[in-house]
C-alpha positions in Angstrom: 3.3 -22.5 -35.0 5.6 -20.0 -36.3 4.0 -16.6 -36.7 5.1 -14.1 -39.4 5.0 -11.0 -37.2 5.7 -8.8 -40.4 2.8 -10.3 -42.1 0.6 -9.4 -38.9 1.5 -5.8 -38.9 2.4 -4.8 -42.5 0.8 -1.7 -44.2 -2.0 -3.7 -45.8 -3.5 -4.0 -42.3 -3.8 -0.2 -41.8 -1.0 -0.2 -39.4 -3.1 -2.5 -36.8 -1.5 -3.2 -33.6 -1.8 -6.2 -31.3 -3.2 -3.8 -28.9 -6.2 -3.0 -31.2 -7.8 -6.3 -30.6 -9.4 -8.1 -27.6 -7.4 -10.7 -25.8 -8.9 -13.9 -27.1 -7.1 -16.8 -25.5 -8.2 -20.4 -25.1 -11.4 -22.2 -25.7 -11.6 -25.9 -24.4 -12.6 -28.3 -27.1 -11.3 -26.2 -30.0 -8.2 -26.6 -31.9 -6.9 -24.2 -34.8 -4.5 -24.7 -37.6 -3.5 -22.0 -40.2 -1.3 -22.7 -43.6 -0.9 -21.5 -46.9 -2.1 -23.7 -49.8 -0.4 -21.0 -52.3 -3.9 -20.0 -53.7 -2.5 -16.4 -54.0 0.5 -15.1 -56.2 2.1 -14.0 -53.0 2.9 -16.0 -50.1 0.1 -15.6 -47.4 -2.1 -17.7 -44.9 -5.2 -18.8 -47.1 -6.4 -21.9 -45.5 -7.8 -22.2 -41.9 -8.9 -25.2 -39.8 -11.0 -25.3 -36.7 -10.9 -28.8 -35.4 -13.4 -30.1 -32.6 -11.8 -33.2 -31.0 -15.0 -34.3 -29.4 -17.6 -32.9 -31.8 -19.6 -29.8 -31.2 -23.2 -28.7 -31.4 -23.6 -26.2 -34.0 -26.1 -23.8 -36.1 -25.7 -21.8 -39.3 -27.6 -19.1 -41.2 -26.9 -18.7 -44.9 -27.3 -16.3 -47.8 -30.7 -16.0 -49.4 -29.2 -15.3 -53.0 -30.7 -17.7 -55.5 -27.2 -18.5 -56.7 -25.5 -20.2 -53.9 -21.7 -21.6 -53.6 -21.1 -25.1 -53.6 -19.8 -25.0 -50.0 -23.2 -23.8 -48.8 -25.0 -26.5 -51.0 -22.6 -29.0 -49.0 -23.2 -27.5 -45.7 -27.0 -27.5 -46.1 -26.9 -31.4 -46.8 -25.0 -32.1 -43.7 -27.4 -33.5 -41.0 -25.0 -34.9 -38.2 -25.8 -33.7 -34.7 -22.1 -33.2 -34.1 -19.6 -31.3 -36.3 -16.0 -32.3 -36.0 -14.2 -29.7 -38.3 -14.6 -26.3 -40.2 -12.4 -25.8 -43.1 -12.2 -22.3 -44.7 -10.3 -21.3 -47.9 -10.0 -17.8 -49.2 -9.0 -16.5 -52.9 -11.8 -18.9 -54.5 -15.5 -18.7 -53.7 -16.2 -22.1 -55.1 -19.4 -20.4 -56.6 -20.9 -21.1 -60.0 -18.5 -23.9 -60.4 -21.2 -26.6 -60.7 -20.3 -30.4 -60.2 -16.8 -30.2 -60.2 -16.9 -27.6 -57.4 -19.1 -29.9 -55.3 -17.0 -32.7 -56.1 -13.8 -30.9 -54.9 -15.4 -30.5 -51.4 -16.1 -34.3 -51.4 -12.5 -35.0 -52.0 -11.3 -32.6 -49.4 -13.7 -33.8 -47.0 -12.7 -37.4 -47.5 -9.0 -36.4 -47.3 -9.5 -34.2 -44.1 -11.6 -37.0 -42.4 -8.8 -39.5 -43.0 -6.0 -37.4 -41.5 -8.2 -36.1 -38.5 -9.0 -39.7 -37.8 -5.3 -40.7 -37.7 -4.8 -37.6 -35.6 -7.4 -39.1 -33.2 -5.5 -42.4 -33.0 -2.3 -40.7 -32.3 -3.6 -38.2 -29.6 -6.5 -39.7 -28.1 -7.0 -42.4 -25.5 -10.3 -43.1 -26.9 -10.0 -42.2 -30.6 -13.1 -41.7 -32.6 -13.5 -41.8 -36.3 -14.0 -38.3 -38.2 -16.7 -38.7 -40.9 -16.7 -36.8 -44.1 -20.2 -35.5 -43.3 -19.0 -33.9 -40.1 -16.9 -31.4 -41.9 -18.2 -28.0 -42.7 -16.7 -25.6 -45.5 -16.3 -21.8 -45.8 -15.2 -20.5 -49.0 -14.5 -16.7 -50.1 -13.0 -15.1 -53.0 -13.6 -14.8 -56.7 -16.7 -16.3 -58.1 -16.6 -18.6 -61.2 -12.9 -19.7 -61.1 -12.1 -23.5 -61.0 -11.8 -24.6 -57.4 -8.3 -25.3 -56.5 -9.0 -28.8 -55.0 -5.6 -30.3 -55.5 -3.7 -27.5 -54.1 -5.9 -27.5 -50.8 -5.6 -31.3 -50.7 -1.8 -31.2 -50.9 -1.9 -28.6 -48.0 -4.0 -30.8 -45.6 -1.2 -32.9 -44.3 0.8 -29.4 -43.3 -2.6 -28.2 -41.8 -2.9 -31.4 -39.6 0.7 -31.0 -38.5 0.2 -27.6 -37.4 -2.8 -28.1 -35.3 -2.6 -26.4 -32.0 -4.9 -27.6 -29.1 -4.2 -24.4 -27.1 -5.0 -21.0 -28.5 -3.6 -17.4 -27.9 -4.3 -14.0 -29.1 -1.5 -14.4 -31.7 -3.1 -17.5 -33.1 -6.6 -16.0 -33.2 -5.2 -13.1 -35.2 -3.5 -15.3 -37.6 -6.6 -17.3 -38.2 -8.6 -14.2 -38.6 -6.1 -12.9 -41.1 -6.1 -16.4 -43.0 -9.7 -15.8 -44.1 -9.4 -12.3 -45.4 -9.8 -11.3 -49.1 -10.0 -7.4 -49.8 -10.3 -6.8 -46.0 -7.6 -4.5 -44.6 -7.9 -5.7 -40.8 -8.7 -8.8 -39.3 -12.0 -9.0 -37.2 -12.1 -10.5 -33.8 -14.6 -10.1 -30.8 -15.0 -11.7 -27.5 -17.4 -11.6 -24.3 -17.3 -13.5 -21.1 -20.6 -14.2 -19.3 -22.4 -16.5 -17.0 -25.0 -19.3 -17.4 -26.2 -19.8 -14.0 -23.0 -19.8 -11.9 -20.8 -21.1 -14.6 -18.4 -18.5 -16.7 -18.5 -19.1 -20.4 -16.6 -17.7 -23.2 -18.0 -16.4 -26.6 -15.2 -15.8 -29.2 -15.7 -14.8 -32.9 -13.9 -13.9 -36.1 -15.2 -12.6 -39.3 -14.4 -11.3 -42.6 -16.1 -9.2 -45.2 -15.3 -5.9 -47.1 -17.2 -5.8 -50.2 -20.3 -7.4 -51.6 -21.8 -6.6 -48.3 -25.7 -6.2 -47.9 -27.8 -8.1 -45.6 -30.0 -10.9 -46.7 -29.5 -13.2 -43.7 -26.0 -12.6 -42.8 -23.5 -10.7 -45.0 -20.1 -12.3 -45.0 -18.3 -15.1 -43.1 -18.6 -15.1 -39.4 -17.7 -17.9 -37.1 -18.5 -17.8 -33.2 -17.3 -20.2 -30.7 -18.4 -21.0 -27.2 -17.4 -23.4 -24.5 -21.0 -23.5 -23.3 -23.3 -26.4 -23.2 -26.1 -25.5 -25.4 -28.1 -27.7 -27.9 -28.0 -27.1 -31.4 -31.8 -26.1 -31.6 -31.2 -23.5 -28.9 -28.2 -22.2 -30.9 -30.1 -21.9 -34.0 -32.7 -19.8 -32.3 -30.3 -17.5 -30.6 -28.3 -16.9 -33.9 -31.4 -16.1 -35.9 -33.0 -13.7 -33.3 -29.6 -11.9 -33.0 -28.9 -11.7 -36.8 -31.4 -9.2 -37.4 -29.9 -5.9 -35.7 -26.1 -7.2 -36.0 -25.0 -8.8 -39.4 -28.5 -8.0 -41.0 -27.7 -4.3 -40.2 -24.7 -3.6 -42.2 -24.2 -2.7 -45.9 -21.2 -1.7 -47.6 -22.3 -1.7 -51.3 -25.7 -3.1 -51.6 -24.7 -6.5 -52.9 -25.4 -9.8 -51.3 -22.8 -12.4 -51.7 -23.3 -16.2 -52.9 -21.3 -17.4 -49.9 -22.7 -15.7 -47.0 -22.7 -17.8 -43.7 -22.6 -17.1 -40.0 -22.2 -20.2 -37.8 -22.0 -20.7 -34.0 -20.3 -23.9 -32.5 -20.6 -24.9 -28.8 -17.9 -27.3 -27.5 -19.9 -28.1 -24.3 -16.6 -28.1 -22.2 -18.3 -26.0 -19.4 -20.9 -28.1 -17.8 -23.5 -25.2 -17.2 -26.9 -26.0 -16.1 -29.3 -27.7 -18.3 -31.2 -25.4 -20.8 -34.5 -26.6 -22.1 -35.7 -23.6 -23.9 -34.3 -20.3 -25.6 -36.5 -18.5 -23.2 -34.7 -19.8 -20.2 -33.9 -16.9 -18.0 -30.3 -18.5 -17.5 -29.7 -17.7 -21.1 -30.3 -13.9 -20.7 -26.7 -12.7 -20.1 -25.5 -15.2 -22.7 -27.9 -13.9 -25.4 -26.9 -10.4 -24.6 -23.2 -11.2 -24.9 -23.8 -13.1 -28.1 -25.5 -10.1 -29.4 -22.4 -7.9 -28.5 -20.1 -10.3 -30.3 -22.1 -10.3 -33.4 -22.6 -6.5 -33.4 -18.8 -5.9 -32.7 -17.9 -8.0 -35.7 -20.5 -6.7 -38.0 -19.4 -3.0 -37.2 -15.9 -3.9 -37.9 -16.9 -5.1 -41.4 -18.7 -2.0 -42.1 -15.9 -0.1 -40.9 -13.5 -1.8 -43.0 -15.6 -1.6 -46.2 -13.5 -1.5 -49.6 -12.1 1.9 -49.8 -13.8 3.2 -46.6 -12.6 6.4 -45.0 -15.5 6.8 -42.8 -17.7 4.6 -40.5 -21.4 5.5 -40.6 -24.2 4.6 -38.4 -27.7 5.5 -39.3 -30.5 5.5 -36.7 -34.1 6.0 -37.7 -36.4 6.0 -34.8 -40.1 6.6 -33.6 -41.6 4.8 -36.7 -44.8 3.0 -37.1 -43.2 -0.4 -37.6 -39.7 -2.0 -37.6 -39.8 -2.4 -41.4 -40.6 1.1 -41.8 -37.4 2.1 -39.8 -35.3 -0.7 -41.5 -36.5 0.5 -45.1 -35.5 4.0 -44.3 -32.2 3.4 -42.7 -31.1 1.2 -45.5 -32.2 3.6 -48.0 -29.9 6.2 -46.7 -27.1 3.6 -46.2 -27.3 2.3 -49.8 -27.6 5.7 -51.5 -24.4 6.3 -53.5 -25.4 10.0 -53.3 -25.3 10.0 -49.7 -22.2 7.9 -49.4 -20.2 10.1 -51.9 -21.4 13.4 -50.0 -20.1 11.9 -46.8 -16.7 10.8 -48.5 -16.5 14.5 -49.7 -17.3 15.5 -46.2 -20.1 17.6 -47.6 -23.1 18.0 -45.0 -25.6 17.7 -47.9 -28.7 16.9 -45.9 -30.8 17.2 -49.2 -29.5 13.6 -50.2 -30.8 12.5 -46.8 -34.2 13.8 -47.7 -34.2 12.2 -50.8 -33.4 8.8 -49.5 -36.0 9.0 -46.9 -38.6 9.9 -49.7 -37.6 6.9 -51.9 -38.1 4.3 -49.2 -41.6 3.8 -49.9 -42.8 4.5 -46.3 -45.8 6.6 -45.3 -44.3 9.7 -43.6 -45.6 13.2 -42.5 -43.1 15.7 -43.7 -43.7 18.2 -41.1 -42.8 15.7 -38.3 -39.4 14.8 -39.5 -36.2 15.7 -37.7 -32.6 15.0 -38.8 -29.3 15.3 -36.9 -25.7 14.9 -37.7 -24.3 13.7 -34.6 -25.4 16.3 -31.9 -26.2 19.0 -34.6 -29.7 19.5 -35.4 -30.3 19.9 -39.1 -34.0 19.4 -39.6 -36.7 20.1 -37.2 -40.5 19.6 -37.5 -40.0 19.2 -41.3 -38.1 22.2 -42.0 -34.3 23.6 -41.6 -33.5 24.1 -37.9 -33.1 28.0 -36.9 -30.0 26.8 -35.1 -28.4 25.0 -38.0 -24.7 26.1 -38.9 -23.4 24.9 -42.1 -19.9 25.5 -41.1 -20.4 23.5 -38.0 -22.0 20.5 -39.9 -19.1 20.7 -42.4 -16.6 20.5 -39.6 -18.5 17.5 -38.2 -18.3 15.7 -41.5 -14.6 15.6 -41.2 -14.8 13.0 -38.3 -14.0 9.3 -39.0 -17.3 8.4 -37.3 -20.2 9.9 -38.5 -23.9 9.3 -36.7 -27.0 10.3 -38.7 -30.3 10.3 -36.8 -33.6 10.5 -38.5 -36.8 10.9 -36.2 -40.1 10.3 -38.0 -42.2 11.0 -34.7 -44.9 8.6 -35.7 -44.4 5.6 -33.4 -41.8 3.8 -31.1 -40.0 1.3 -33.5 -36.5 2.0 -34.6 -33.6 0.5 -36.4 -29.9 1.3 -36.8 -27.8 0.3 -39.9 -24.0 0.6 -40.3 -22.2 1.5 -43.6 -19.1 3.2 -44.9 -18.7 6.2 -47.5 -18.2 5.5 -50.9 -14.7 6.7 -52.4 -12.5 6.5 -55.5 -10.4 3.7 -53.6 -13.7 1.6 -53.8 -13.6 1.8 -57.6 -9.9 1.1 -58.0 -10.5 -2.0 -55.8 -13.3 -3.4 -57.7 -12.1 -2.4 -61.2 -9.1 -4.7 -61.0 -10.3 -7.1 -58.3 -9.3 -10.2 -60.3 -5.9 -8.6 -61.7 
């Protein structure tokens, strides 16, 4: 597959370098193809296929929005134990497109199933038929525009032709760039770990930059592993790790119609049989999966539309998990807090405001606040050691850490967000033009 190096490293990607990303290589049982269906006015990759020759176990979590895209509706109807392919398009969300949008997916699924079945016949000793209901879809882009069924369908033969059975770092980056919309950087993460005495891989890519706020998962995220794990266990692992990863980020407080995070297990590594999500042999895998999801989630928040700063907001020693979460997101989603940080202003009064509006029972004289290692509020009042100039200097950093301590319990939650700049307004005021 030819790779346009200029496309990989041009200015739109914030001068990203190959060395900025982990060395994702090959996962057995997975194939990748990337092409252009000419969905944009400028030439770029906009169609990505993940093909699973032998089928894979899988699990997904989806947006909780009451208005969901047609591809989410399609995916929710899939009840096959094994999935053979995942097709992702950018530029068009296929949301609020009605019956025609759903019909378009059926046309694409039929076409892709026929082409992949032919691919099986030409490449496999024991070819199997690929059914249309063994295909999942991911769509991202503008809501309400007519779904470009014909453009995508015409690109399927080229997509099949470009299937690569062996992956490398270049191909993973190319795939991760093929699903971007307003993102400025591709998002990739990887971990390796053991299940028993078997080494397994966990690779992931994601996209997301705007319309990001957790309500299950907040963007598109796709995780791949060569481990042998049942779909039911994958579902439990994904759900329990979403809360403090993809559900811990917010760029602008808006939840998309298209949010999905999926995990696929090829089963090419014959690890020991796992009967329960509580199996001790899954401990290391569970931690590694969490790390991959958190890595991707942080990359999304850091690459939020117009972002100049990445902000983590840890709220600790609360009575309940929900109290910690409410306060953390009250701060993360406050335009006043985000604009102050964009302006490098250590305006701690806005933090106080955001804590107060979170509708959590607090004791004011127990509250402490830190900007990084700088103590701002101590025992409910401005710290005697607080130095405004020191705090202002800290706010010039690209990574800002806010710590709120309620001193009321043992529960905590950390959210991740970005600042709110003029660039965010520019991007979203002419998003479609």
